[in-house]
C-alpha positions in Angstrom: 0.0 0.0 0.0 1.3 3.4 -0.9 2.3 5.6 2.0 0.4 8.7 2.9 2.0 11.8 4.6 0.9 15.0 6.1 2.8 18.3 6.5 1.4 20.2 9.4 2.5 23.8 9.4 2.2 25.5 12.8 4.1 28.4 11.4 7.6 29.6 12.4 9.0 32.9 13.7 12.7 32.1 14.2 15.5 34.6 14.3 16.4 34.1 10.7 13.2 32.6 9.3 9.6 33.8 9.1 6.7 31.6 8.1 3.6 33.2 9.6 1.0 33.9 6.9 1.1 35.6 4.5 4.7 34.4 4.8 5.5 30.8 4.0 8.8 29.4 5.3 11.0 27.0 3.3 10.2 24.1 5.7 6.9 22.9 4.1 8.3 23.4 0.6 11.5 21.5 1.3 9.6 18.6 3.0 7.2 18.3 0.1 10.0 18.3 -2.4 12.1 15.8 -0.3 9.1 13.4 -0.3 8.5 13.8 -4.0 12.2 13.2 -4.8 12.0 10.0 -2.7 9.3 8.8 -5.0 6.1 9.8 -3.1 3.3 10.8 -5.4 2.2 14.4 -4.9 -1.4 13.3 -4.3 -0.3 11.3 -1.3 1.0 14.4 0.5 -1.5 16.6 2.4 -0.5 20.1 3.6 -2.4 21.5 6.5 -2.0 24.5 8.7 -2.6 25.0 12.4 -5.6 27.1 11.5 -7.3 24.1 9.9 -6.8 22.0 13.0 -8.1 24.8 15.3 -11.4 24.5 13.4 -11.5 20.8 14.2 -10.6 21.0 17.9 -7.0 19.8 16.9 -8.2 16.5 15.5 -6.7 15.3 12.2 -9.0 14.0 9.6 -7.4 10.6 9.3 -4.3 8.7 10.1 -1.1 9.2 8.1 2.1 7.1 7.9 3.7 10.1 9.4 2.9 13.8 10.1 5.8 16.2 9.7 5.0 19.0 12.2 6.9 22.2 11.8 7.1 25.5 13.7 5.4 26.9 16.6 6.8 29.4 19.1 7.6 29.4 22.8 6.8 33.1 23.1 4.5 34.0 20.2 4.4 37.5 18.8 1.3 39.3 17.6 0.3 38.9 13.9 -2.6 40.5 12.2 -4.8 37.8 10.6 -2.8 34.9 11.9 -1.8 33.1 15.1 1.4 31.1 15.4 1.1 27.7 17.0 2.1 27.6 20.6 3.9 24.9 22.6 0.6 24.1 24.4 -1.2 23.7 21.1 1.5 21.3 19.7 1.2 19.2 22.9 -2.6 19.2 22.5 -2.3 18.0 18.9 -0.1 15.1 19.9 -2.5 14.2 22.8 -5.7 14.4 20.8 -4.2 12.3 18.0 -2.7 9.6 20.1 -2.8 7.0 17.4 -0.9 9.3 15.0 2.9 9.5 14.9 4.5 12.9 14.5 8.0 14.1 13.5 8.7 17.6 14.8 11.2 19.9 13.1 12.4 23.5 13.3 13.9 25.2 16.3 10.8 24.4 18.3 11.9 20.8 18.5 14.7 21.8 20.8 12.3 23.0 23.5 9.5 20.4 23.2 9.2 17.4 25.4 9.3 14.0 23.5 6.1 11.9 23.8 5.4 8.3 22.8 4.0 9.4 19.5 6.3 12.3 18.9 9.8 12.1 17.5 11.9 15.3 17.8 14.1 15.8 14.8 17.3 17.5 15.9 18.8 18.1 12.5 16.9 18.8 9.3 13.3 17.6 9.1 13.4 17.7 5.3 16.3 15.3 5.3 14.5 13.0 7.7 11.4 13.1 5.5 13.4 12.0 2.5 15.2 9.2 4.3 12.0 8.1 6.0 10.2 7.8 2.6 13.0 5.6 1.4 12.6 3.4 4.5 16.0 4.5 5.8 15.1 7.1 8.4 18.0 9.3 9.5 18.2 12.4 11.7 20.9 14.1 9.8 21.9 17.3 7.9 20.8 18.1 4.4 23.2 19.5 1.8 22.9 22.6 -0.4 22.8 20.2 -3.4 19.8 18.3 -2.0 18.0 21.5 -1.3 18.6 22.7 -4.9 16.4 19.7 -6.0 13.9 19.6 -3.2 13.1 23.4 -3.3 12.1 23.1 -6.9 10.1 19.9 -6.5 8.4 21.4 -3.4 6.9 24.5 -5.1 3.5 22.9 -6.0 2.6 22.5 -2.3 1.8 26.2 -2.3 -1.4 25.5 -4.1 -2.7 23.7 -1.0 -2.2 26.7 1.3 -5.5 28.1 2.4 -4.4 31.7 1.6 -3.1 30.8 -1.9 -2.1 32.8 -3.9 -2.0 35.8 -1.5 1.3 34.7 0.0 5.0 35.7 0.1 7.6 33.0 0.1 10.6 33.2 2.4 13.7 32.3 0.3 16.9 30.9 1.8 20.2 32.1 0.5 22.4 30.5 3.2 22.3 29.3 6.7 24.8 29.7 9.6 26.4 32.9 10.9 29.5 34.1 9.0 31.1 35.7 12.2 34.0 33.8 13.7 32.3 34.1 17.1 28.6 34.5 17.8 26.2 36.4 20.0 25.3 34.6 23.3 21.8 33.7 22.0 22.7 33.0 18.3 20.6 30.2 16.9 22.3 30.4 13.5 25.6 29.3 15.2 23.9 26.0 15.9 24.0 25.1 12.2 27.8 25.0 12.3 29.7 25.7 9.1 28.1 28.3 6.8 26.3 26.8 3.8 25.7 29.0 0.8 23.2 28.2 -1.9 24.2 28.8 -5.5 22.5 31.8 -7.3 21.2 29.6 -10.1 19.6 27.2 -7.5 17.8 30.2 -5.8 16.6 31.4 -9.2 15.4 27.9 -10.2 13.4 27.7 -6.9 11.8 31.1 -7.6 11.0 30.1 -11.2 9.3 26.9 -9.9 7.3 29.0 -7.4 6.3 31.4 -10.1 5.1 28.5 -12.2 3.0 27.5 -9.1 1.3 30.9 -9.1 3.4 32.8 -6.5 4.7 36.3 -7.3 5.9 37.6 -4.0 9.3 36.7 -2.4 11.6 37.7 0.4 15.3 36.9 0.6 14.9 36.5 4.3 16.3 33.1 5.4 19.9 34.2 6.2 21.7 35.9 9.1 23.1 38.7 6.9 22.1 39.3 3.3 25.3 41.4 2.8 27.5 38.3 3.7 26.1 36.1 0.9 29.1 34.2 -0.4 31.4 36.3 1.7 35.3 36.1 1.6 36.5 33.9 4.5 40.2 34.8 3.9 39.9 38.4 5.3 38.4 39.4 8.6 37.9 42.6 10.6 37.0 41.9 14.3 35.6 38.5 13.3 33.5 39.8 10.3 34.5 38.4 6.9 34.8 40.7 4.0 31.6 40.8 1.8 32.0 39.8 -1.8 29.9 42.1 -4.0 29.7 40.1 -7.2 27.7 37.0 -6.1 24.8 39.0 -4.4 24.8 41.6 -7.2 24.5 38.8 -9.8 21.6 37.2 -7.9 19.9 40.6 -7.7 20.4 41.2 -11.4 18.6 37.9 -12.2 15.7 38.8 -9.9 15.5 42.3 -11.3 15.0 40.9 -14.8 12.1 38.7 -13.6 10.6 41.7 -11.8 10.9 43.9 -14.9 8.9 41.2 -16.8 6.2 41.1 -14.2 6.8 37.6 -12.9 7.7 39.1 -9.5 5.3 41.6 -8.1 6.9 41.9 -4.6 10.6 41.4 -3.8 11.8 42.1 -0.2 15.0 41.3 1.8 15.6 40.8 5.5 18.3 40.5 8.0 21.6 42.4 7.8 24.4 42.6 10.4 25.1 46.2 11.2 28.7 45.2 11.9 29.2 44.3 8.2 28.1 47.8 7.2 30.2 49.5 9.9 33.4 47.5 9.1 33.1 47.3 5.3 31.2 50.5 4.3 32.5 50.5 0.7 31.5 46.9 -0.1 28.3 47.2 1.9 27.3 50.4 0.1 27.7 48.8 -3.3 25.5 45.8 -2.3 22.9 48.2 -0.8 22.8 50.1 -4.0 22.1 46.9 -5.9 19.4 46.0 -3.4 17.7 49.4 -3.7 17.7 49.1 -7.5 15.9 45.7 -7.2 13.5 45.5 -4.4 9.9 46.7 -4.0 9.7 50.2 -2.5 8.9 50.3 1.2 11.2 47.5 2.3 13.0 47.2 5.6 16.6 46.0 6.4 16.3 44.5 9.9 19.5 45.2 12.0 20.2 43.0 15.0 21.5 45.7 17.3 20.1 44.0 20.4 21.4 46.7 22.8 23.2 50.0 22.9 24.5 49.3 26.5 28.3 48.7 26.4 28.1 46.3 29.3 25.4 44.2 27.6 27.4 44.4 24.3 30.5 43.1 26.0 28.8 40.4 28.0 27.0 38.9 25.0 29.5 39.4 22.2 27.1 41.6 20.3 27.8 42.9 16.9 28.2 46.7 17.1 28.8 49.6 19.5 26.3 52.5 19.5 28.5 54.6 17.2 28.8 51.7 14.7 25.1 51.1 14.7 24.6 54.8 14.0 27.0 54.6 11.1 25.1 51.6 9.6 21.8 53.4 10.0 23.2 56.6 8.3 24.5 54.6 5.3 21.2 52.8 4.8 19.3 56.1 5.0 21.7 57.7 2.5 21.3 54.9 -0.1 17.8 53.7 0.5 16.0 56.7 1.9 14.9 58.2 -1.4 11.1 57.9 -2.1 9.5 55.9 -4.9 5.8 55.7 -5.3 5.6 58.2 -2.3 7.4 55.9 0.2 11.1 55.4 1.1 12.6 52.5 -0.9 14.7 50.9 1.9 15.0 51.9 5.6 16.7 50.2 8.5 14.8 48.4 11.3 16.3 48.0 14.7 15.9 44.9 16.8 16.4 45.2 20.6 16.4 42.4 23.2 15.4 42.4 26.8 16.8 39.9 29.3 20.4 39.7 28.2 23.2 39.2 30.7 24.7 42.5 31.9 21.4 44.2 31.7 20.5 46.8 34.3 17.8 49.4 34.9 20.1 51.8 33.1 20.2 49.7 29.9 16.9 50.9 28.6 17.6 54.6 29.2 20.8 54.0 27.1 18.7 52.4 24.3 16.3 55.3 24.4 19.2 57.8 24.4 20.7 56.3 21.2 17.3 56.1 19.4 16.6 59.7 20.3 20.0 60.6 18.8 19.0 58.8 15.6 15.7 60.7 15.5 17.4 64.1 16.2 19.8 63.5 13.4 16.9 63.3 11.0 17.5 59.6 10.2 14.5 57.3 9.7 14.0 53.9 11.2 11.1 51.8 9.7 10.5 49.7 12.8 11.9 49.2 16.3 11.3 45.7 17.5 11.7 45.2 21.3 11.4 41.6 22.4 12.2 39.3 25.3 15.3 37.1 24.6 14.5 33.5 23.9 17.7 31.3 24.2 17.5 27.9 22.4 19.3 24.8 23.8 22.8 24.7 22.5 23.4 28.4 22.6 25.8 29.8 25.2 23.0 31.9 26.8 20.8 28.8 27.3 23.2 27.5 30.0 23.4 30.9 31.8 20.8 31.1 34.5 20.5 34.9 34.3 18.0 36.6 36.6 16.6 39.8 35.3 16.3 42.3 38.2 12.7 43.4 38.7 13.7 47.0 38.5 15.2 46.3 35.0 11.9 44.8 33.9 10.0 47.8 35.2 12.4 50.2 33.4 12.1 48.1 30.2 8.3 48.6 30.2 8.6 52.3 31.0 11.2 52.9 28.2 9.4 50.6 25.7 6.3 52.9 26.0 8.5 56.0 25.9 10.2 54.8 22.7 6.9 54.0 21.1 5.4 57.4 21.9 8.4 59.6 21.3 10.4 57.7 18.7 8.2 55.3 16.8 5.3 57.6 16.4 7.5 60.3 15.2 9.0 58.0 12.6 5.5 57.0 11.4 4.7 60.6 10.8 7.9 61.2 8.9 7.8 58.0 6.8 4.1 58.2 6.0 3.0 61.8 6.0 -0.7 62.6 5.5 -1.6 62.0 1.9 0.9 59.1 1.3 -0.6 56.4 -0.8 0.1 52.8 0.3 -0.7 50.3 -2.5 -2.5 46.9 -2.4 -3.5 46.5 1.3 -5.3 43.2 1.9 -8.1 43.4 4.5 -7.5 40.8 7.2 -9.8 41.7 10.1 -12.7 43.9 11.1 -13.3 45.2 14.6 -15.3 48.0 16.2 -16.2 49.6 12.8 -12.6 49.5 11.5 -11.2 47.3 8.7 -7.6 46.3 9.3 -5.3 45.7 6.3 -1.7 45.2 5.4 0.4 44.9 2.3 1.6 41.3 1.5 5.2 42.4 2.1 8.0 42.5 4.7 7.2 44.4 7.9 4.2 46.0 6.3 2.5 48.7 8.4 -1.1 48.0 9.7 -3.6 50.3 8.0 -7.0 51.0 9.7 -9.9 52.0 7.5 -12.8 53.6 9.5 -15.4 51.7 7.4 -16.4 48.1 6.5 -14.4 46.5 3.7 -14.7 42.9 2.5 -12.1 40.6 4.2 -9.4 39.5 1.8 -10.2 42.4 -0.6 -7.4 44.6 -1.7 -7.4 48.4 -1.4 -5.0 51.3 -2.0 -4.9 53.5 1.0 -4.5 57.3 1.5 -3.0 58.1 4.9 -5.1 60.5 7.0 -3.7 60.0 10.4 -1.3 58.1 12.7 -2.0 55.8 15.6 0.6 54.3 18.0 1.9 51.6 15.6 -0.5 51.8 12.7 -2.0 54.2 10.2 -5.5 55.6 9.8 -6.4 55.6 6.1 -9.2 55.9 3.5 -9.5 54.0 0.2 -7.8 55.7 -2.8 -9.5 57.4 -4.5 -11.5 58.7 -1.6 -15.2 58.0 -2.5 -16.9 61.0 -0.8 -20.4 60.1 -1.8 -20.3 56.6 -0.2 -18.0 57.1 2.9 -19.7 56.7 6.3 -20.0 59.9 8.3 -17.3 58.8 10.8 -14.8 58.4 8.0 -15.6 61.9 6.6 -15.2 63.4 10.1 -11.7 61.9 10.4 -10.4 63.6 7.3 -7.8 66.2 8.7 -9.4 69.6 8.8 -13.0 68.4 8.6 -14.3 67.4 12.1 -17.8 66.4 13.3 -19.9 69.5 12.4 -18.6 69.9 8.9 -18.7 66.1 8.4 -22.4 66.1 9.4 -23.2 69.0 7.0 -21.4 67.1 4.2 -23.4 63.9 4.7 -26.7 65.9 4.8 -25.7 67.5 1.4 -24.9 64.2 -0.4 -24.8 63.0 -3.1 -22.7 65.6 -4.8 -22.4 65.7 -8.6 -19.8 68.4 -8.8 -16.5 68.3 -6.9 -16.5 72.1 -6.4 -19.8 71.8 -4.4 -18.3 69.1 -2.2 -15.1 71.2 -1.6 -17.2 74.2 -0.5 -18.4 72.2 2.5 -15.0 70.5 3.1 -13.1 73.8 2.9 -10.1 73.6 5.2 -9.5 69.9 4.6 -5.8 69.0 4.2 -4.7 69.7 0.6 -2.7 66.5 0.5 -6.1 64.7 1.0 -8.4 66.7 -1.2 -6.4 65.9 -4.3 -7.4 62.2 -3.8 -11.1 63.0 -3.5 -13.6 61.2 -5.9 -17.3 61.3 -6.2 -17.5 57.6 -7.2 -17.6 54.6 -4.9 -15.7 52.1 -7.0 -12.8 51.9 -4.5 -15.1 50.3 -1.9 -15.9 47.3 -3.9 -12.5 46.4 -5.3 -11.7 42.7 -4.5 -9.0 42.1 -7.0 -6.1 39.7 -6.3 -2.6 40.1 -7.7 -2.0 37.3 -10.1 
């Protein structure tokens, strides 16, 4: 009897890999391809997500020869429209399907307890899947050569995703950390020797995904995009010299596909600020190539982690405050120009709470440096402040560090201060009133607001003060700024069909004028509408329309 397998995607949010919808990590694609290359018929492989199991009280709809479970998070973040699987949910799945055997992969396998029906795969679950299908199960490492084949064969699994085709595929360029020594919490260091994928293999994978109906991609599965195929014969303070030719060649191939319309969104993720600070010339050339290739509005996430010298020294972090500032200045200079009304590429700053050496003064130091960045007129797309999560095998995991209560209180105080005084300011600078943000998909509706985001890397949440169909797409005109989101109206702004609340929120209108406007509708001439809305922000009035077509758009990008 032919074997039957299931790939259960509980989603991943690992330090160098994102697979929470609309993102899809390489894991399910690699597993599917590994099974196919082992001779398993595609029709015998089922792909499910944690969302599907939640609807069935965590019960599978049958028994499989093996379920390959990927992902989950110990400390889940917040995601609009999706929820990552938790440790508790993964345990519940194993318990409620006691007759089913599971193989668990991804970094989550390092913190999960093994059960009678649960095998924790320490190395690569895609390699285990391949060997298991060949009746020679082995918990071992896969090679770049194997991935070259499995990534292409795995592309068709995307058609089984419940949100297909409105997805963005995370693409791996290499794994491992190129530094000679690593941060105390570095999970990439667990992979050992750095393994680079060949440019032609990456292009072949993207071609296969395009053939499967996917048009959005992010080169995100790597520790530092600038270190792709780096030179390990020359080091500065443990950082290898970047080689510009390989990454520029890869970008050139992607740029050609983008120019032909095969790629509609192209993002990148993860860069080491130390690479930029120590090799500004090489890094600048690579950044120029990135800016010439990506979709405008992208973010280059920088793992700064802390600006506190004591924390930097205790955890072997990447850069000092001055070096981080240099990296941010270079990215702003090269990527800060606007295209389609938004900056092409801006830095993001990742900060961690709970590291050894941390004190109550750490967070004031972080705030001080971020304020310096702000006061220099530099832009930061996002500031991510998270609790450190050490994985088994990392140096930090064996350090029983106790975070002083005073430090936690100061973290909360300065986190809120950074959000109100730094992040909000950045939002206003990056997205001034009147900015148009293209193709936002509506993912939720609460309290009279429709919540949407672009299917893109670190896309900003857009709140529309009206009801729009879930999963529909809308261009947005920014009319205001919330703490970590934008208030917007559909573009063009359909004056004759907007609810009164939405009219009142237009800058310069207010409740009285908004009520007068609604009483006078419908308007046939724009000049008559503008008489009542006199005083509205000019950046908004130029987007006014007397039709309501924008409210019924439900198109999907092919």
